[in-house]
N, CA, C and O atoms as CSV, one atom per row, in Angstrom:
chain,resi,resn,atom,element,x,y,z
A,1,MET,N,N,6.994,12.954,7.733
A,1,MET,CA,C,6.539,12.501,6.419
A,1,MET,C,C,7.422,13.125,5.351
A,1,MET,O,O,7.656,14.334,5.350
A,2,ALA,N,N,7.902,12.302,4.455
A,2,ALA,CA,C,8.745,12.810,3.374
A,2,ALA,C,C,7.908,13.645,2.417
A,2,ALA,O,O,6.706,13.426,2.265
A,3,ASN,N,N,8.565,14.608,1.773
A,3,ASN,CA,C,7.820,15.390,0.804
A,3,ASN,C,C,7.358,14.471,-0.314
A,3,ASN,O,O,8.003,13.469,-0.624
A,4,ASP,N,N,6.248,14.824,-0.905
A,4,ASP,CA,C,5.637,14.054,-1.980
A,4,ASP,C,C,4.981,12.758,-1.520
A,4,ASP,O,O,4.548,11.974,-2.364
A,5,VAL,N,N,4.889,12.501,-0.224
A,5,VAL,CA,C,4.163,11.334,0.274
A,5,VAL,C,C,2.955,11.842,1.045
A,5,VAL,O,O,3.081,12.605,2.003
A,6,GLN,N,N,1.789,11.404,0.608
A,6,GLN,CA,C,0.561,11.759,1.308
A,6,GLN,C,C,0.155,10.605,2.204
A,6,GLN,O,O,0.537,9.458,1.972
A,7,GLU,N,N,-0.619,10.916,3.224
A,7,GLU,CA,C,-1.174,9.890,4.087
A,7,GLU,C,C,-2.685,9.922,3.929
A,7,GLU,O,O,-3.297,10.990,3.969
A,8,SER,N,N,-3.277,8.768,3.754
A,8,SER,CA,C,-4.715,8.687,3.559
A,8,SER,C,C,-5.319,7.627,4.457
A,8,SER,O,O,-4.670,6.649,4.827
A,9,LEU,N,N,-6.574,7.846,4.796
A,9,LEU,CA,C,-7.340,6.906,5.609
A,9,LEU,C,C,-8.033,5.894,4.701
A,9,LEU,O,O,-8.140,6.121,3.496
A,10,PRO,N,N,-8.506,4.780,5.263
A,10,PRO,CA,C,-9.096,3.718,4.448
A,10,PRO,C,C,-10.199,4.170,3.491
A,10,PRO,O,O,-10.190,3.758,2.331
A,11,ALA,N,N,-11.127,4.984,3.921
A,11,ALA,CA,C,-12.223,5.407,3.041
A,11,ALA,C,C,-11.692,6.177,1.833
A,11,ALA,O,O,-12.184,6.006,0.718
A,12,GLU,N,N,-10.687,7.026,2.059
A,12,GLU,CA,C,-10.083,7.782,0.957
A,12,GLU,C,C,-9.377,6.842,-0.013
A,12,GLU,O,O,-9.480,7.001,-1.229
A,13,VAL,N,N,-8.661,5.868,0.529
A,13,VAL,CA,C,-7.938,4.911,-0.301
A,13,VAL,C,C,-8.914,4.068,-1.110
A,13,VAL,O,O,-8.651,3.778,-2.277
A,14,ALA,N,N,-10.028,3.671,-0.520
A,14,ALA,CA,C,-11.034,2.886,-1.242
A,14,ALA,C,C,-11.546,3.657,-2.451
A,14,ALA,O,O,-11.747,3.074,-3.516
A,15,GLU,N,N,-11.757,4.951,-2.298
A,15,GLU,CA,C,-12.214,5.778,-3.421
A,15,GLU,C,C,-11.133,5.901,-4.495
A,15,GLU,O,O,-11.423,5.836,-5.690
A,16,LEU,N,N,-9.900,6.077,-4.063
A,16,LEU,CA,C,-8.795,6.155,-5.029
A,16,LEU,C,C,-8.646,4.844,-5.799
A,16,LEU,O,O,-8.374,4.845,-6.999
A,17,ALA,N,N,-8.827,3.729,-5.093
A,17,ALA,CA,C,-8.725,2.420,-5.736
A,17,ALA,C,C,-9.808,2.264,-6.805
A,17,ALA,O,O,-9.553,1.705,-7.872
A,18,LYS,N,N,-11.006,2.755,-6.522
A,18,LYS,CA,C,-12.094,2.690,-7.506
A,18,LYS,C,C,-11.746,3.495,-8.752
A,18,LYS,O,O,-12.226,3.197,-9.846
A,19,SER,N,N,-10.914,4.511,-8.583
A,19,SER,CA,C,-10.512,5.368,-9.699
A,19,SER,C,C,-9.282,4.841,-10.432
A,19,SER,O,O,-8.761,5.502,-11.331
A,20,GLY,N,N,-8.818,3.656,-10.050
A,20,GLY,CA,C,-7.713,3.036,-10.760
A,20,GLY,C,C,-6.343,3.190,-10.135
A,20,GLY,O,O,-5.343,2.880,-10.782
A,21,ALA,N,N,-6.261,3.658,-8.899
A,21,ALA,CA,C,-4.960,3.772,-8.232
A,21,ALA,C,C,-4.340,2.384,-8.061
A,21,ALA,O,O,-5.045,1.394,-7.864
A,22,LEU,N,N,-3.027,2.331,-8.138
A,22,LEU,CA,C,-2.285,1.092,-7.919
A,22,LEU,C,C,-2.099,0.903,-6.419
A,22,LEU,O,O,-1.563,1.781,-5.744
A,23,MET,N,N,-2.541,-0.242,-5.894
A,23,MET,CA,C,-2.352,-0.546,-4.482
A,23,MET,C,C,-1.258,-1.606,-4.361
A,23,MET,O,O,-1.326,-2.664,-4.986
A,24,VAL,N,N,-0.249,-1.298,-3.543
A,24,VAL,CA,C,0.890,-2.195,-3.371
A,24,VAL,C,C,0.987,-2.599,-1.906
A,24,VAL,O,O,1.227,-1.766,-1.033
A,25,ASP,N,N,0.797,-3.879,-1.654
A,25,ASP,CA,C,0.870,-4.436,-0.301
A,25,ASP,C,C,2.313,-4.869,-0.060
A,25,ASP,O,O,2.821,-5.751,-0.752
A,26,VAL,N,N,2.975,-4.250,0.920
A,26,VAL,CA,C,4.394,-4.531,1.172
A,26,VAL,C,C,4.614,-5.481,2.342
A,26,VAL,O,O,5.741,-5.630,2.814
A,27,ARG,N,N,3.548,-6.128,2.815
A,27,ARG,CA,C,3.700,-7.098,3.905
A,27,ARG,C,C,4.409,-8.352,3.395
A,27,ARG,O,O,4.528,-8.556,2.187
A,28,GLU,N,N,4.866,-9.171,4.300
A,28,GLU,CA,C,5.571,-10.397,3.933
A,28,GLU,C,C,4.584,-11.461,3.438
A,28,GLU,O,O,3.374,-11.333,3.623
A,29,GLN,N,N,5.117,-12.506,2.811
A,29,GLN,CA,C,4.297,-13.517,2.145
A,29,GLN,C,C,3.244,-14.136,3.064
A,29,GLN,O,O,2.091,-14.288,2.658
A,30,GLN,N,N,3.618,-14.498,4.300
A,30,GLN,CA,C,2.660,-15.152,5.184
A,30,GLN,C,C,1.507,-14.211,5.567
A,30,GLN,O,O,0.381,-14.661,5.777
A,31,GLU,N,N,1.788,-12.930,5.656
A,31,GLU,CA,C,0.730,-11.952,5.942
A,31,GLU,C,C,-0.216,-11.843,4.753
A,31,GLU,O,O,-1.436,-11.837,4.923
A,32,TRP,N,N,0.344,-11.757,3.552
A,32,TRP,CA,C,-0.440,-11.679,2.315
A,32,TRP,C,C,-1.310,-12.927,2.159
A,32,TRP,O,O,-2.493,-12.833,1.833
A,33,ASP,N,N,-0.707,-14.101,2.397
A,33,ASP,CA,C,-1.435,-15.359,2.237
A,33,ASP,C,C,-2.627,-15.445,3.196
A,33,ASP,O,O,-3.657,-16.025,2.852
A,34,ALA,N,N,-2.494,-14.877,4.381
A,34,ALA,CA,C,-3.582,-14.914,5.363
A,34,ALA,C,C,-4.755,-14.027,4.937
A,34,ALA,O,O,-5.907,-14.327,5.251
A,35,GLY,N,N,-4.465,-12.945,4.228
A,35,GLY,CA,C,-5.527,-12.061,3.772
A,35,GLY,C,C,-4.972,-10.789,3.177
A,35,GLY,O,O,-3.898,-10.325,3.559
A,36,HIS,N,N,-5.725,-10.217,2.219
A,36,HIS,CA,C,-5.277,-8.991,1.569
A,36,HIS,C,C,-6.454,-8.255,0.944
A,36,HIS,O,O,-7.548,-8.799,0.798
A,37,ILE,N,N,-6.201,-7.027,0.587
A,37,ILE,CA,C,-7.200,-6.203,-0.073
A,37,ILE,C,C,-7.300,-6.650,-1.526
A,37,ILE,O,O,-6.297,-6.714,-2.237
A,38,SER,N,N,-8.501,-6.955,-1.952
A,38,SER,CA,C,-8.722,-7.384,-3.325
A,38,SER,C,C,-8.238,-6.301,-4.291
A,38,SER,O,O,-8.526,-5.118,-4.115
A,39,GLY,N,N,-7.505,-6.728,-5.304
A,39,GLY,CA,C,-7.003,-5.794,-6.303
A,39,GLY,C,C,-5.612,-5.261,-6.012
A,39,GLY,O,O,-5.001,-4.624,-6.870
A,40,ALA,N,N,-5.105,-5.512,-4.814
A,40,ALA,CA,C,-3.753,-5.051,-4.474
A,40,ALA,C,C,-2.713,-5.957,-5.125
A,40,ALA,O,O,-2.970,-7.131,-5.392
A,41,VAL,N,N,-1.544,-5.395,-5.373
A,41,VAL,CA,C,-0.390,-6.117,-5.885
A,41,VAL,C,C,0.511,-6.412,-4.691
A,41,VAL,O,O,0.673,-5.568,-3.809
A,42,HIS,N,N,1.092,-7.596,-4.660
A,42,HIS,CA,C,1.956,-7.955,-3.534
A,42,HIS,C,C,3.427,-7.798,-3.913
A,42,HIS,O,O,3.903,-8.403,-4.873
A,43,LEU,N,N,4.134,-6.978,-3.145
A,43,LEU,CA,C,5.580,-6.829,-3.303
A,43,LEU,C,C,6.150,-6.550,-1.913
A,43,LEU,O,O,6.146,-5.405,-1.462
A,44,PRO,N,N,6.641,-7.588,-1.231
A,44,PRO,CA,C,7.138,-7.421,0.135
A,44,PRO,C,C,8.219,-6.338,0.238
A,44,PRO,O,O,9.058,-6.196,-0.651
A,45,LEU,N,N,8.181,-5.595,1.319
A,45,LEU,CA,C,9.157,-4.531,1.545
A,45,LEU,C,C,10.582,-5.070,1.459
A,45,LEU,O,O,11.476,-4.392,0.951
A,46,SER,N,N,10.794,-6.290,1.955
A,46,SER,CA,C,12.139,-6.880,1.917
A,46,SER,C,C,12.632,-7.118,0.491
A,46,SER,O,O,13.839,-7.217,0.269
A,47,GLU,N,N,11.720,-7.210,-0.479
A,47,GLU,CA,C,12.095,-7.438,-1.870
A,47,GLU,C,C,12.020,-6.168,-2.718
A,47,GLU,O,O,12.438,-6.159,-3.876
A,48,LEU,N,N,11.488,-5.107,-2.139
A,48,LEU,CA,C,11.262,-3.874,-2.890
A,48,LEU,C,C,12.521,-3.308,-3.547
A,48,LEU,O,O,12.449,-2.895,-4.704
A,49,PRO,N,N,13.682,-3.267,-2.859
A,49,PRO,CA,C,14.865,-2.681,-3.493
A,49,PRO,C,C,15.271,-3.366,-4.799
A,49,PRO,O,O,15.806,-2.715,-5.696
A,50,ASN,N,N,15.024,-4.665,-4.913
A,50,ASN,CA,C,15.424,-5.405,-6.108
A,50,ASN,C,C,14.311,-5.565,-7.139
A,50,ASN,O,O,14.580,-5.889,-8.296
A,51,ARG,N,N,13.060,-5.339,-6.728
A,51,ARG,CA,C,11.945,-5.638,-7.630
A,51,ARG,C,C,11.054,-4.437,-7.938
A,51,ARG,O,O,10.039,-4.607,-8.612
A,52,TRP,N,N,11.384,-3.242,-7.479
A,52,TRP,CA,C,10.485,-2.109,-7.620
A,52,TRP,C,C,10.154,-1.780,-9.068
A,52,TRP,O,O,9.087,-1.236,-9.354
A,53,LYS,N,N,11.057,-2.104,-9.978
A,53,LYS,CA,C,10.807,-1.801,-11.394
A,53,LYS,C,C,9.710,-2.672,-11.996
A,53,LYS,O,O,9.224,-2.391,-13.091
A,54,GLU,N,N,9.317,-3.735,-11.280
A,54,GLU,CA,C,8.228,-4.590,-11.745
A,54,GLU,C,C,6.871,-3.880,-11.653
A,54,GLU,O,O,5.920,-4.251,-12.341
A,55,LEU,N,N,6.796,-2.869,-10.806
A,55,LEU,CA,C,5.534,-2.162,-10.624
A,55,LEU,C,C,5.276,-1.226,-11.799
A,55,LEU,O,O,6.175,-0.507,-12.234
A,56,PRO,N,N,4.048,-1.236,-12.309
A,56,PRO,CA,C,3.745,-0.331,-13.423
A,56,PRO,C,C,3.730,1.121,-12.957
A,56,PRO,O,O,3.474,1.409,-11.787
A,57,ASP,N,N,4.003,2.019,-13.876
A,57,ASP,CA,C,3.871,3.435,-13.567
A,57,ASP,C,C,2.400,3.720,-13.322
A,57,ASP,O,O,1.529,3.169,-13.996
A,58,ALA,N,N,2.135,4.568,-12.369
A,58,ALA,CA,C,0.756,4.937,-12.051
A,58,ALA,C,C,0.740,6.383,-11.583
A,58,ALA,O,O,1.705,6.869,-10.995
A,59,ASP,N,N,-0.358,7.056,-11.849
A,59,ASP,CA,C,-0.505,8.431,-11.363
A,59,ASP,C,C,-0.600,8.453,-9.847
A,59,ASP,O,O,-0.208,9.425,-9.201
A,60,CYS,N,N,-1.126,7.367,-9.284
A,60,CYS,CA,C,-1.323,7.267,-7.840
A,60,CYS,C,C,-0.960,5.860,-7.400
A,60,CYS,O,O,-1.539,4.887,-7.881
A,61,THR,N,N,0.000,5.748,-6.485
A,61,THR,CA,C,0.400,4.454,-5.947
A,61,THR,C,C,0.207,4.482,-4.442
A,61,THR,O,O,0.777,5.318,-3.741
A,62,ILE,N,N,-0.612,3.550,-3.955
A,62,ILE,CA,C,-0.940,3.466,-2.532
A,62,ILE,C,C,-0.171,2.295,-1.940
A,62,ILE,O,O,-0.257,1.173,-2.440
A,63,PHE,N,N,0.575,2.553,-0.882
A,63,PHE,CA,C,1.347,1.514,-0.218
A,63,PHE,C,C,0.624,1.083,1.050
A,63,PHE,O,O,0.118,1.905,1.814
A,64,ILE,N,N,0.590,-0.244,1.252
A,64,ILE,CA,C,-0.206,-0.846,2.319
A,64,ILE,C,C,0.654,-1.820,3.108
A,64,ILE,O,O,1.439,-2.573,2.532
A,65,CYS,N,N,0.501,-1.803,4.438
A,65,CYS,CA,C,1.092,-2.839,5.286
A,65,CYS,C,C,0.095,-3.136,6.407
A,65,CYS,O,O,-1.093,-2.844,6.269
A,66,ARG,N,N,0.550,-3.695,7.480
A,66,ARG,CA,C,-0.368,-4.059,8.563
A,66,ARG,C,C,-0.902,-2.838,9.288
A,66,ARG,O,O,-2.101,-2.743,9.551
A,67,SER,N,N,-0.001,-1.885,9.620
A,67,SER,CA,C,-0.444,-0.740,10.425
A,67,SER,C,C,-0.001,0.616,9.888
A,67,SER,O,O,-0.412,1.643,10.428
A,68,GLY,N,N,0.819,0.653,8.851
A,68,GLY,CA,C,1.213,1.916,8.243
A,68,GLY,C,C,2.682,2.271,8.322
A,68,GLY,O,O,3.103,3.244,7.696
A,69,GLY,N,N,3.472,1.529,9.059
A,69,GLY,CA,C,4.894,1.831,9.207
A,69,GLY,C,C,5.734,1.415,8.010
A,69,GLY,O,O,6.466,2.228,7.446
A,70,ARG,N,N,5.629,0.157,7.626
A,70,ARG,CA,C,6.409,-0.328,6.479
A,70,ARG,C,C,5.961,0.345,5.191
A,70,ARG,O,O,6.778,0.649,4.321
A,71,SER,N,N,4.672,0.573,5.077
A,71,SER,CA,C,4.172,1.221,3.865
A,71,SER,C,C,4.642,2.670,3.771
A,71,SER,O,O,4.836,3.188,2.672
A,72,GLN,N,N,4.824,3.323,4.909
A,72,GLN,CA,C,5.367,4.680,4.902
A,72,GLN,C,C,6.795,4.659,4.345
A,72,GLN,O,O,7.162,5.505,3.530
A,73,ALA,N,N,7.588,3.693,4.788
A,73,ALA,CA,C,8.969,3.567,4.299
A,73,ALA,C,C,8.986,3.309,2.798
A,73,ALA,O,O,9.807,3.880,2.081
A,74,ALA,N,N,8.090,2.458,2.320
A,74,ALA,CA,C,8.024,2.163,0.886
A,74,ALA,C,C,7.612,3.397,0.092
A,74,ALA,O,O,8.199,3.688,-0.950
A,75,ALA,N,N,6.612,4.119,0.573
A,75,ALA,CA,C,6.154,5.331,-0.112
A,75,ALA,C,C,7.269,6.372,-0.170
A,75,ALA,O,O,7.459,7.021,-1.198
A,76,GLU,N,N,8.001,6.532,0.924
A,76,GLU,CA,C,9.110,7.487,0.959
A,76,GLU,C,C,10.208,7.085,-0.028
A,76,GLU,O,O,10.784,7.945,-0.695
A,77,ALA,N,N,10.499,5.792,-0.124
A,77,ALA,CA,C,11.526,5.316,-1.052
A,77,ALA,C,C,11.113,5.594,-2.496
A,77,ALA,O,O,11.934,6.021,-3.308
A,78,PHE,N,N,9.845,5.353,-2.813
A,78,PHE,CA,C,9.373,5.623,-4.170
A,78,PHE,C,C,9.394,7.107,-4.475
A,78,PHE,O,O,9.785,7.509,-5.570
A,79,ALA,N,N,8.981,7.922,-3.525
A,79,ALA,CA,C,9.004,9.375,-3.731
A,79,ALA,C,C,10.437,9.856,-3.920
A,79,ALA,O,O,10.694,10.710,-4.770
A,80,ALA,N,N,11.376,9.319,-3.139
A,80,ALA,CA,C,12.779,9.710,-3.256
A,80,ALA,C,C,13.360,9.299,-4.610
A,80,ALA,O,O,14.289,9.932,-5.113
A,81,ALA,N,N,12.805,8.232,-5.193
A,81,ALA,CA,C,13.259,7.769,-6.502
A,81,ALA,C,C,12.621,8.563,-7.646
A,81,ALA,O,O,12.869,8.286,-8.820
A,82,GLY,N,N,11.801,9.548,-7.288
A,82,GLY,CA,C,11.214,10.407,-8.307
A,82,GLY,C,C,9.804,10.063,-8.729
A,82,GLY,O,O,9.252,10.710,-9.620
A,83,ARG,N,N,9.201,9.046,-8.103
A,83,ARG,CA,C,7.821,8.702,-8.453
A,83,ARG,C,C,6.878,9.675,-7.756
A,83,ARG,O,O,7.062,9.973,-6.576
A,84,SER,N,N,5.888,10.164,-8.456
A,84,SER,CA,C,4.906,11.069,-7.856
A,84,SER,C,C,3.646,10.283,-7.495
A,84,SER,O,O,3.479,9.138,-7.914
A,85,GLY,N,N,2.776,10.898,-6.727
A,85,GLY,CA,C,1.505,10.272,-6.371
A,85,GLY,C,C,1.623,9.141,-5.382
A,85,GLY,O,O,0.813,8.214,-5.409
A,86,CYS,N,N,2.623,9.191,-4.498
A,86,CYS,CA,C,2.823,8.138,-3.501
A,86,CYS,C,C,1.969,8.414,-2.270
A,86,CYS,O,O,2.004,9.506,-1.704
A,87,ILE,N,N,1.205,7.410,-1.869
A,87,ILE,CA,C,0.295,7.546,-0.731
A,87,ILE,C,C,0.520,6.386,0.228
A,87,ILE,O,O,0.704,5.244,-0.192
A,88,ASN,N,N,0.502,6.693,1.521
A,88,ASN,CA,C,0.590,5.681,2.562
A,88,ASN,C,C,-0.791,5.502,3.188
A,88,ASN,O,O,-1.411,6.477,3.614
A,89,LEU,N,N,-1.272,4.264,3.246
A,89,LEU,CA,C,-2.494,3.953,3.995
A,89,LEU,C,C,-2.096,3.919,5.463
A,89,LEU,O,O,-1.561,2.923,5.949
A,90,VAL,N,N,-2.365,5.029,6.170
A,90,VAL,CA,C,-1.798,5.228,7.501
A,90,VAL,C,C,-2.189,4.167,8.518
A,90,VAL,O,O,-1.392,3.869,9.408
A,91,SER,N,N,-3.344,3.602,8.431
A,91,SER,CA,C,-3.773,2.611,9.420
A,91,SER,C,C,-3.629,1.184,8.914
A,91,SER,O,O,-4.001,0.237,9.606
A,92,GLY,N,N,-3.094,1.030,7.717
A,92,GLY,CA,C,-2.846,-0.282,7.145
A,92,GLY,C,C,-4.097,-1.136,7.000
A,92,GLY,O,O,-5.224,-0.642,7.040
A,93,VAL,N,N,-3.860,-2.442,6.828
A,93,VAL,CA,C,-4.995,-3.343,6.669
A,93,VAL,C,C,-5.814,-3.446,7.947
A,93,VAL,O,O,-6.997,-3.782,7.898
A,94,GLN,N,N,-5.196,-3.160,9.092
A,94,GLN,CA,C,-5.964,-3.151,10.340
A,94,GLN,C,C,-7.069,-2.103,10.267
A,94,GLN,O,O,-8.222,-2.388,10.594
A,95,GLY,N,N,-6.725,-0.912,9.848
A,95,GLY,CA,C,-7.710,0.152,9.711
A,95,GLY,C,C,-8.706,-0.133,8.615
A,95,GLY,O,O,-9.887,0.189,8.741
A,96,TRP,N,N,-8.235,-0.738,7.535
A,96,TRP,CA,C,-9.108,-1.103,6.420
A,96,TRP,C,C,-10.222,-2.037,6.902
A,96,TRP,O,O,-11.397,-1.820,6.607
A,97,VAL,N,N,-9.835,-3.076,7.645
A,97,VAL,CA,C,-10.801,-4.046,8.163
A,97,VAL,C,C,-11.724,-3.380,9.189
A,97,VAL,O,O,-12.930,-3.627,9.189
A,98,GLN,N,N,-11.165,-2.543,10.055
A,98,GLN,CA,C,-11.983,-1.836,11.049
A,98,GLN,C,C,-13.007,-0.922,10.386
A,98,GLN,O,O,-14.071,-0.669,10.951
A,99,ALA,N,N,-12.693,-0.427,9.198
A,99,ALA,CA,C,-13.616,0.437,8.460
A,99,ALA,C,C,-14.642,-0.384,7.670
A,99,ALA,O,O,-15.448,0.172,6.925
A,100,SER,N,N,-14.606,-1.710,7.839
A,100,SER,CA,C,-15.548,-2.633,7.183
A,100,SER,C,C,-15.458,-2.592,5.658
A,100,SER,O,O,-16.462,-2.750,4.962
A,101,LEU,N,N,-14.262,-2.381,5.156
A,101,LEU,CA,C,-14.029,-2.399,3.715
A,101,LEU,C,C,-13.687,-3.823,3.281
A,101,LEU,O,O,-13.207,-4.608,4.098
A,102,PRO,N,N,-13.922,-4.172,2.020
A,102,PRO,CA,C,-13.718,-5.561,1.569
A,102,PRO,C,C,-12.275,-6.033,1.770
A,102,PRO,O,O,-11.318,-5.361,1.387
A,103,PHE,N,N,-12.155,-7.207,2.382
A,103,PHE,CA,C,-10.847,-7.802,2.682
A,103,PHE,C,C,-10.974,-9.304,2.534
A,103,PHE,O,O,-11.880,-9.917,3.099
A,104,ASP,N,N,-10.070,-9.895,1.775
A,104,ASP,CA,C,-10.081,-11.338,1.561
A,104,ASP,C,C,-9.204,-12.019,2.594
A,104,ASP,O,O,-7.981,-12.016,2.451
A,105,GLY,N,N,-9.787,-12.600,3.628
A,105,GLY,CA,C,-9.017,-13.335,4.635
A,105,GLY,C,C,-9.026,-12.643,5.976
A,105,GLY,O,O,-9.982,-11.956,6.337
A,106,THR,N,N,-7.935,-12.835,6.717
A,106,THR,CA,C,-7.801,-12.240,8.041
A,106,THR,C,C,-6.489,-11.470,8.131
A,106,THR,O,O,-5.553,-11.723,7.373
A,107,VAL,N,N,-6.436,-10.528,9.069
A,107,VAL,CA,C,-5.227,-9.750,9.286
A,107,VAL,C,C,-4.320,-10.506,10.241
A,107,VAL,O,O,-4.745,-10.910,11.324
A,108,VAL,N,N,-3.072,-10.694,9.838
A,108,VAL,CA,C,-2.086,-11.371,10.683
A,108,VAL,C,C,-1.158,-10.325,11.259
A,108,VAL,O,O,-0.240,-10.659,12.008
């Protein structure tokens, strides 16, 4: 784990989201279209290098993917760029759904 990147479980992320944390889903378009966490912003990992400045500054930014791998890479990239408060949802949307947290659609 890169320095300045925390790993959190779904219940912790749900609480952070209630407190106004920015949630960024880095899955690809077809995954997002099939289902996503309500309130998350979609920015595919493949587009992140060119579009990261579109994301608002936030005290806490949570990165989300299917299982936690791509989101870890995104969180590390943001931390390396000097952004603080980067968090990886370690179990991704799979863990989110398994924890019975609100999800719009299905996990692909």
